[in-house]
C-alpha positions in Angstrom: 63.7 30.5 146.4 66.4 29.6 143.9 69.0 29.9 146.6 67.0 27.4 148.7 66.7 25.0 145.9 70.4 25.2 145.2 71.1 24.5 148.9 68.7 21.5 148.9 70.4 20.1 145.8 73.8 20.5 147.4 72.6 18.8 150.6 71.2 15.9 148.5 74.5 15.4 146.8 76.4 15.5 150.1 74.0 13.0 151.7 74.3 10.7 148.7 78.1 10.8 148.9 77.9 9.9 152.6 75.2 7.1 152.3 76.2 5.4 149.1 79.5 3.8 150.3 77.5 1.9 153.0 74.9 0.7 150.5 77.1 0.1 147.6 77.4 -3.5 146.3 80.8 -4.9 147.2 83.2 -5.9 144.4 84.0 -9.5 143.8 87.5 -8.9 145.1 86.0 -7.7 148.4 83.8 -10.8 148.6 86.8 -12.9 147.9 88.6 -11.3 150.9 85.5 -12.0 153.0 85.6 -15.6 151.8 89.3 -16.1 153.0 88.4 -14.5 156.3 85.4 -16.9 156.6 87.6 -19.9 156.0 89.9 -18.9 158.8 87.5 -17.5 161.4 84.2 -19.5 160.8 84.9 -22.7 158.8 88.1 -23.8 160.7 86.4 -23.9 164.1 83.5 -26.0 162.7 85.9 -28.3 161.0 87.9 -28.7 164.2 84.7 -29.6 166.1 84.1 -32.3 163.5 87.5 -33.9 164.2 89.4 -32.4 161.3 93.1 -31.8 162.1 94.9 -28.6 161.2 97.0 -30.5 158.6 93.9 -32.0 157.0 92.1 -28.7 156.9 95.1 -26.9 155.4 95.5 -29.6 152.7 91.9 -29.6 151.8 91.4 -25.9 151.7 94.7 -24.9 150.0 93.9 -22.8 147.0 90.2 -22.9 147.6 88.4 -20.4 145.4 84.9 -19.1 144.8 83.1 -20.3 141.6 80.9 -17.4 140.7 79.1 -19.2 137.9 77.3 -21.7 140.2 73.5 -21.5 140.5 71.6 -20.2 143.6 74.2 -18.0 145.0 73.6 -15.0 147.3 77.0 -13.3 147.8 77.1 -10.9 150.8 75.9 -7.5 149.8 74.5 -8.6 146.5 70.8 -8.6 145.4 69.0 -11.8 146.2 69.2 -14.5 143.4 66.6 -14.6 140.7 63.7 -17.0 140.9 64.7 -20.6 140.1 63.5 -22.2 136.9 60.0 -23.6 137.1 60.8 -26.8 135.3 63.3 -29.7 135.7 63.7 -32.7 133.5 63.0 -35.3 136.1 59.9 -33.6 137.3 58.3 -32.2 134.1 56.1 -33.7 131.3 57.2 -37.4 131.1 57.6 -38.0 127.3 60.8 -36.0 126.5 62.6 -37.6 129.4 62.7 -40.9 127.6 64.6 -39.9 124.6 64.8 -43.1 122.5 68.1 -42.3 120.8 69.8 -41.6 124.1 68.3 -44.7 125.8 69.3 -47.0 123.0 72.8 -45.5 122.8 73.3 -46.1 126.5 71.9 -49.6 126.1 74.3 -50.6 123.3 77.3 -49.3 125.3 75.9 -50.9 128.5 75.7 -54.3 126.8 79.3 -54.1 125.7 80.4 -53.1 129.2 78.5 -56.0 130.7 80.9 -58.3 128.9 84.0 -56.2 129.7 83.2 -56.2 133.4 81.4 -59.5 133.7 83.7 -60.8 136.4 83.5 -57.9 138.9 79.8 -57.5 138.2 79.2 -61.1 139.1 81.2 -60.8 142.2 79.4 -57.6 143.2 76.0 -59.1 142.7 76.9 -62.1 144.8 78.0 -59.8 147.6 75.3 -57.1 147.5 72.4 -58.8 145.6 72.1 -56.0 143.0 72.0 -57.2 139.4 74.7 -55.9 137.0 72.3 -54.3 134.5 70.9 -52.1 137.3 74.4 -50.9 138.2 75.3 -50.3 134.6 72.1 -48.3 134.1 72.9 -46.1 137.0 76.5 -45.6 135.9 75.3 -44.8 132.4 72.6 -42.4 133.5 74.8 -40.5 136.0 78.0 -40.0 134.0 77.7 -41.8 130.7 79.8 -44.7 132.0 82.5 -42.4 133.2 82.7 -40.4 129.9 81.0 -37.2 131.3 83.4 -34.5 132.3 83.6 -33.5 135.9 84.4 -29.8 135.5 85.0 -28.6 139.1 87.2 -29.2 142.1 84.6 -30.4 144.6 86.2 -28.5 147.4 85.7 -25.2 145.4 82.0 -26.0 144.7 81.3 -27.0 148.3 83.2 -24.1 149.8 81.3 -21.7 147.5 78.0 -23.2 148.5 78.9 -23.1 152.2 79.9 -19.4 152.0 77.3 -17.9 149.8 74.6 -20.2 148.5 71.0 -20.4 149.4 71.7 -23.6 151.3 74.8 -22.8 153.3 74.3 -25.2 156.2 73.9 -28.2 153.8 77.1 -27.3 151.8 79.1 -26.7 155.0 78.3 -30.2 156.2 79.2 -31.7 152.9 82.4 -29.6 152.8 83.5 -30.9 156.2 82.7 -34.5 155.0 84.9 -33.8 151.9 87.8 -32.9 154.3 87.3 -36.3 156.0 87.7 -38.0 152.6 91.0 -36.1 152.1 92.0 -37.1 155.7 91.3 -40.8 154.8 93.7 -40.4 151.9 91.3 -41.9 149.4 91.8 -39.0 147.0 93.9 -35.8 146.7 91.9 -32.6 146.8 93.0 -31.6 143.3 91.7 -34.9 141.9 88.4 -34.8 143.9 86.4 -33.7 140.9 82.6 -33.3 140.8 79.5 -31.6 139.4 78.2 -28.1 140.0 76.3 -29.5 142.9 79.3 -31.0 144.5 78.5 -34.6 143.6 81.6 -36.7 143.4 83.0 -39.0 140.8 81.3 -41.5 138.5 78.5 -42.5 140.8 77.8 -38.8 141.7 77.9 -39.3 145.5 77.7 -36.3 147.7 80.6 -36.5 150.2 78.3 -37.6 153.0 77.2 -40.6 150.9 80.8 -41.3 149.9 81.7 -41.7 153.6 78.7 -44.0 154.2 78.7 -46.1 151.0 81.9 -45.9 149.0 83.8 -49.2 149.1 87.1 -50.5 147.7 86.0 -52.8 144.9 89.3 -53.6 143.4 91.3 -54.3 146.5 93.9 -51.6 146.2 93.2 -50.0 149.6 91.4 -46.9 148.3 87.8 -46.0 147.6 88.3 -44.5 144.2 85.1 -43.6 142.5 86.8 -41.3 140.0 88.9 -43.8 137.9 88.2 -47.3 139.3 85.3 -49.0 137.6 85.1 -51.8 140.3 85.0 -49.2 143.1 82.3 -47.3 141.2 80.1 -50.3 140.7 80.6 -51.8 144.1 79.9 -48.4 145.8 76.6 -48.0 144.0 75.6 -51.6 144.9 76.5 -51.0 148.5 74.3 -47.9 148.5 71.3 -49.8 147.0 71.8 -52.7 149.4 71.8 -50.3 152.4 68.7 -48.6 151.1 66.8 -51.9 151.1 67.3 -53.6 147.7 65.5 -56.9 147.7 67.7 -59.6 146.2 66.1 -61.8 143.6 63.4 -59.2 142.6 63.3 -56.8 139.7 62.2 -53.2 139.7 58.8 -53.8 138.0 57.2 -54.1 134.6 54.8 -52.4 132.2 51.1 -53.5 132.5 47.7 -52.7 131.1 45.2 -51.5 133.7 41.5 -52.1 132.9 39.0 -49.3 133.1 37.5 -50.9 136.3 40.7 -50.1 138.2 41.3 -46.4 139.0 44.6 -44.7 138.2 44.2 -43.2 141.7 45.1 -46.5 143.3 48.8 -45.9 142.8 51.5 -45.4 145.4 53.8 -47.3 147.7 51.4 -47.0 150.6 48.6 -48.8 148.6 50.5 -51.9 148.0 48.9 -55.3 147.3 50.2 -58.7 146.6 50.9 -59.2 142.9 48.3 -62.0 142.9 45.7 -59.4 144.0 46.6 -57.0 141.2 46.3 -59.8 138.7 42.9 -60.8 140.1 41.7 -57.2 139.4 42.5 -57.7 135.7 45.9 -56.0 135.5 48.1 -57.8 133.0 51.8 -57.6 132.1 52.4 -56.1 128.6 54.9 -58.9 128.0 53.8 -62.3 129.3 56.0 -63.5 132.1 56.0 -66.4 134.5 55.5 -65.6 138.2 56.7 -68.0 140.8 54.3 -68.7 143.8 56.7 -66.6 145.9 56.5 -63.7 143.6 52.7 -63.9 143.4 52.6 -63.4 147.1 55.1 -60.6 147.1 54.2 -56.9 147.4 53.7 -54.7 144.3 52.5 -51.2 143.7 50.7 -49.5 140.9 52.6 -46.7 139.2 51.0 -44.3 136.6 53.6 -41.6 136.1 51.5 -39.8 133.5 48.2 -40.8 134.8 46.1 -42.3 131.9 48.2 -40.3 129.4 51.0 -42.8 129.3 52.4 -46.3 130.2 51.3 -48.0 133.4 53.3 -50.2 135.7 53.4 -52.5 138.6 56.6 -51.9 140.6 58.3 -53.7 143.4 59.9 -52.1 146.5 63.1 -52.0 144.5 61.7 -49.3 142.4 61.5 -47.0 145.5 65.1 -48.0 146.4 66.1 -46.6 143.0 64.3 -43.4 143.9 66.7 -43.1 146.9 69.4 -42.3 144.2 67.2 -39.6 142.7 63.7 -39.0 144.2 61.9 -39.0 140.8 59.5 -41.6 139.3 60.8 -40.8 135.9 64.5 -41.3 137.0 63.7 -44.7 138.5 61.7 -45.7 135.4 64.6 -44.6 133.2 67.0 -46.8 135.2 64.6 -49.7 135.1 64.0 -49.5 131.3 67.7 -49.0 130.6 68.6 -52.0 132.8 66.0 -54.1 130.9 67.5 -53.1 127.5 71.0 -54.0 128.7 69.9 -57.3 130.2 67.3 -58.5 127.6 67.6 -56.3 124.6 64.1 -54.9 125.1 63.1 -51.5 123.9 60.8 -48.6 124.6 57.6 -48.9 126.7 54.7 -50.4 124.7 52.3 -47.4 125.5 53.6 -44.0 124.5 53.5 -41.0 126.7 50.6 -38.9 125.5 50.5 -35.2 124.7 50.5 -33.9 128.2 50.9 -30.1 128.1 53.9 -28.5 129.9 52.7 -27.2 133.3 54.7 -24.6 135.2 55.4 -25.6 138.8 53.5 -22.5 139.9 50.4 -23.8 138.1 50.7 -27.3 139.7 51.3 -25.7 143.1 48.0 -23.7 142.7 46.2 -27.0 141.9 47.8 -28.7 144.9 46.8 -25.8 147.2 43.2 -26.1 146.1 43.2 -29.8 146.6 44.6 -29.4 150.1 41.9 -26.9 150.9 39.3 -29.5 150.0 41.0 -32.1 152.3 43.1 -34.1 149.9 46.6 -35.3 150.8 49.0 -34.2 148.0 52.1 -34.9 150.0 54.3 -31.8 149.9 52.7 -28.9 148.0 55.8 -28.1 145.9 54.6 -27.8 142.4 55.7 -31.3 141.5 53.2 -33.9 140.3 54.2 -36.8 142.6 52.0 -39.9 143.2 50.0 -38.3 146.0 49.2 -35.3 143.8 48.3 -37.5 140.9 46.0 -39.8 142.8 44.4 -36.8 144.6 43.6 -35.3 141.2 42.1 -38.7 140.2 40.0 -38.9 143.4 38.7 -35.4 142.9 37.9 -36.0 139.3 35.8 -39.1 140.2 34.0 -37.2 142.9 33.3 -34.3 140.6 31.9 -36.6 138.0 34.8 -36.7 135.6 36.7 -39.7 134.2 39.9 -39.8 136.3 43.1 -39.0 134.4 45.4 -38.5 137.4 47.7 -35.9 135.9 47.7 -32.1 136.0 46.8 -30.4 132.7 45.3 -27.1 131.5 41.7 -28.5 131.5 42.0 -29.5 135.1 43.6 -26.2 136.0 40.4 -24.4 134.7 38.0 -26.9 136.4 39.7 -27.0 139.7 38.4 -23.9 141.3 
């Protein structure tokens, strides 16, 4: 018996020695070798199909390296990445996003820059129809008016993502577009700096958006969104114009909504003429004159925290701002900062109430229950977008509760 056990143990050791090399996690050095092979055997043919020359490819990819510290990586042979965080500033509880000290600091700097760049801003507005304060607000929010450090070579970020991220196809397309930028001689690969997501320069354009919207604002023959302020501002204006910015209209304004109007009436697909909203008893917090043309123009209700915070009427330009970052809070941040720069105004009149922090998984569960009851929440993704908010409000009214239109712990318990 003992001899049999010893033979079994020896056989187990032998099998382990034979199996483990095949199952062992590769070293980083081995993955780096696979990366170099992938560049030559997989990436180059795809780049060639996209019209990239050998010279352009070699110049762009010279010295390309993997950045192991980037998020959402799945290196070949490694365990799958950990679950992504369940919260993100633009999509979490609204209040903390509007940090007053940060907003006012950006506004003070923005007002000074409005004077410094008054001439190019006026020229850009005349050409694209986008007001200077909006452009300054975007510039301030994205990179602190160019002060934020861009810590990575964009080629390295994009190549890492194309080789071993959870979104390989997206990053490969952006990497090939970055090669086209190099081919156009707008920037040297070493100076093409960006974020950990591969977003480029001061406006934080992905390479595909650079190719579509970046323009030469200072007339030097190059689209330089890294060090040229006129190029940066004009490129952002060109982006917004192409996304549908309506010249002569603002983004929106804070209002008070009477109890007779449900918070569930929000959303771009439930637009009314401004005159109709005013007839329902909605009033601007700050009195303002409306031209006859503006009264007939389209406006939408927005309640980003339901009844727990400030309420707004917004124009189609608000949703153009969301093309830059698909978040209600982001677009509101830009609008409020632009107003501070233009008029010296301050925080919203109504505060964001004490909405408890909800995990995305909790919101997702609520969305799934609403969908099962026939409500349209948009994409069930754990984010409280306007369709989720108004579905909650509609369900609350049907269930006999006063609509609040925002997910919280009490609704989580009631929505069964």
